[in-house]
DRENPA-705150 format. One record per residue (C-alpha): x, y, z; residue number from 1; residue in three letters. Coordinates in Angstrom, 3 decimals, padded with zeros to 6 digits. Layout:
<sites>
<x=X y=Y z=Z n=NUM res=ALA>
...
</sites>
This chain:
<sites>
<x=015.586 y=-008.448 z=044.286 n=1 res=UNK>
<x=016.412 y=-011.463 z=042.110 n=2 res=UNK>
<x=013.953 y=-010.347 z=039.398 n=3 res=UNK>
<x=015.563 y=-006.908 z=039.255 n=4 res=UNK>
<x=018.997 y=-008.425 z=038.718 n=5 res=UNK>
<x=017.567 y=-010.673 z=035.998 n=6 res=UNK>
<x=016.012 y=-007.642 z=034.309 n=7 res=UNK>
<x=019.269 y=-005.710 z=034.397 n=8 res=UNK>
<x=021.067 y=-008.765 z=033.008 n=9 res=UNK>
<x=018.567 y=-008.898 z=030.154 n=10 res=UNK>
<x=019.038 y=-005.210 z=029.376 n=11 res=UNK>
<x=022.816 y=-005.636 z=029.466 n=12 res=UNK>
<x=022.620 y=-008.616 z=027.085 n=13 res=UNK>
<x=020.487 y=-006.613 z=024.647 n=14 res=UNK>
<x=022.846 y=-003.641 z=024.785 n=15 res=UNK>
<x=025.858 y=-005.875 z=024.199 n=16 res=UNK>
<x=024.359 y=-007.786 z=021.288 n=17 res=UNK>
<x=023.004 y=-004.769 z=019.375 n=18 res=UNK>
<x=025.474 y=-001.900 z=019.749 n=19 res=UNK>
<x=023.719 y=000.194 z=017.070 n=20 res=UNK>
<x=020.637 y=000.580 z=019.300 n=21 res=UNK>
<x=022.489 y=000.914 z=022.592 n=22 res=UNK>
<x=021.955 y=004.661 z=023.011 n=23 res=UNK>
<x=018.221 y=004.895 z=022.153 n=24 res=UNK>
<x=017.454 y=001.749 z=024.168 n=25 res=UNK>
<x=019.373 y=003.005 z=027.192 n=26 res=UNK>
<x=017.715 y=006.441 z=027.011 n=27 res=UNK>
<x=014.306 y=004.761 z=026.816 n=28 res=UNK>
<x=015.118 y=002.436 z=029.703 n=29 res=UNK>
<x=016.268 y=005.302 z=031.945 n=30 res=UNK>
<x=013.309 y=007.524 z=031.021 n=31 res=UNK>
<x=010.783 y=004.767 z=031.729 n=32 res=UNK>
<x=012.571 y=003.889 z=034.978 n=33 res=UNK>
<x=012.148 y=007.524 z=036.096 n=34 res=UNK>
<x=008.600 y=008.140 z=034.893 n=35 res=UNK>
<x=006.872 y=004.744 z=034.936 n=36 res=UNK>
<x=008.900 y=002.019 z=036.690 n=37 res=UNK>
<x=005.964 y=-000.392 z=036.483 n=38 res=UNK>
<x=006.376 y=-000.488 z=032.700 n=39 res=UNK>
<x=010.076 y=-001.448 z=032.770 n=40 res=UNK>
<x=009.282 y=-005.135 z=032.498 n=41 res=UNK>
<x=007.364 y=-004.517 z=029.268 n=42 res=UNK>
<x=010.068 y=-002.234 z=027.874 n=43 res=UNK>
<x=012.641 y=-004.990 z=028.441 n=44 res=UNK>
<x=010.316 y=-007.483 z=026.728 n=45 res=UNK>
<x=009.972 y=-005.155 z=023.721 n=46 res=UNK>
<x=013.749 y=-004.718 z=023.601 n=47 res=UNK>
<x=014.190 y=-008.487 z=023.671 n=48 res=UNK>
<x=011.634 y=-008.852 z=020.872 n=49 res=UNK>
<x=013.552 y=-006.297 z=018.821 n=50 res=UNK>
<x=016.794 y=-008.137 z=019.576 n=51 res=UNK>
<x=015.201 y=-011.316 z=018.262 n=52 res=UNK>
<x=013.465 y=-009.831 z=015.200 n=53 res=UNK>
<x=015.973 y=-007.112 z=014.246 n=54 res=UNK>
<x=018.443 y=-009.388 z=012.420 n=55 res=UNK>
<x=015.563 y=-011.272 z=010.782 n=56 res=UNK>
<x=014.053 y=-008.020 z=009.482 n=57 res=UNK>
<x=017.375 y=-007.161 z=007.830 n=58 res=UNK>
<x=017.312 y=-010.558 z=006.119 n=59 res=UNK>
<x=013.716 y=-010.014 z=004.953 n=60 res=UNK>
<x=014.557 y=-006.559 z=003.575 n=61 res=UNK>
<x=017.546 y=-007.896 z=001.652 n=62 res=UNK>
<x=015.445 y=-010.772 z=000.264 n=63 res=UNK>
<x=012.722 y=-008.357 z=-000.878 n=64 res=UNK>
<x=015.347 y=-006.106 z=-002.496 n=65 res=UNK>
<x=016.837 y=-009.125 z=-004.279 n=66 res=UNK>
<x=013.438 y=-010.205 z=-005.591 n=67 res=UNK>
<x=012.586 y=-006.699 z=-006.778 n=68 res=UNK>
<x=015.917 y=-006.497 z=-008.613 n=69 res=UNK>
<x=015.211 y=-009.896 z=-010.139 n=70 res=UNK>
<x=011.763 y=-008.766 z=-011.309 n=71 res=UNK>
<x=013.171 y=-005.496 z=-012.669 n=72 res=UNK>
<x=015.475 y=-007.552 z=-014.863 n=73 res=UNK>
<x=012.642 y=-009.640 z=-016.326 n=74 res=UNK>
<x=010.760 y=-008.640 z=-019.444 n=75 res=UNK>
<x=007.028 y=-008.041 z=-018.931 n=76 res=UNK>
<x=004.659 y=-010.834 z=-019.915 n=77 res=UNK>
<x=002.194 y=-009.756 z=-022.652 n=78 res=UNK>
<x=-001.216 y=-010.340 z=-021.049 n=79 res=UNK>
<x=-000.044 y=-010.119 z=-017.460 n=80 res=UNK>
<x=-000.344 y=-006.337 z=-017.112 n=81 res=UNK>
<x=-003.980 y=-006.365 z=-018.198 n=82 res=UNK>
<x=-004.825 y=-009.129 z=-015.719 n=83 res=UNK>
<x=-003.288 y=-007.149 z=-012.877 n=84 res=UNK>
<x=-005.234 y=-004.001 z=-013.723 n=85 res=UNK>
<x=-008.623 y=-005.603 z=-014.518 n=86 res=UNK>
<x=-010.983 y=-005.160 z=-011.524 n=87 res=UNK>
<x=-012.436 y=-008.259 z=-009.940 n=88 res=UNK>
<x=-016.226 y=-008.547 z=-010.325 n=89 res=UNK>
</sites>
C-alpha cells in the first residue's frame, strides 16, 4: 500500500509542477490504470523524466534558435561553402 501512495504522490507532484501537461498526463495515467495497471510504474517514471527534461528542452530550443539567428546575421565566409559541399573521399 505504501508504494501506491508514493506513486500517487509522484503523479500529483508532476501534475502540480507542469500544469500545461496536466490533462494529457492525467488521461494517460487513467487509461493505463484501466487497461494495463502493471505499466503504471513505468508511466510515472516517464512522466518524471519529462518533468525533469521538459524545462531543459525549452532551454536547448531557445539556445539553438539564438545560435541560428546569430549565424543568419553573419556574412558567409568565401571558401567555407565549397568545403561544406565537397564530398569526403
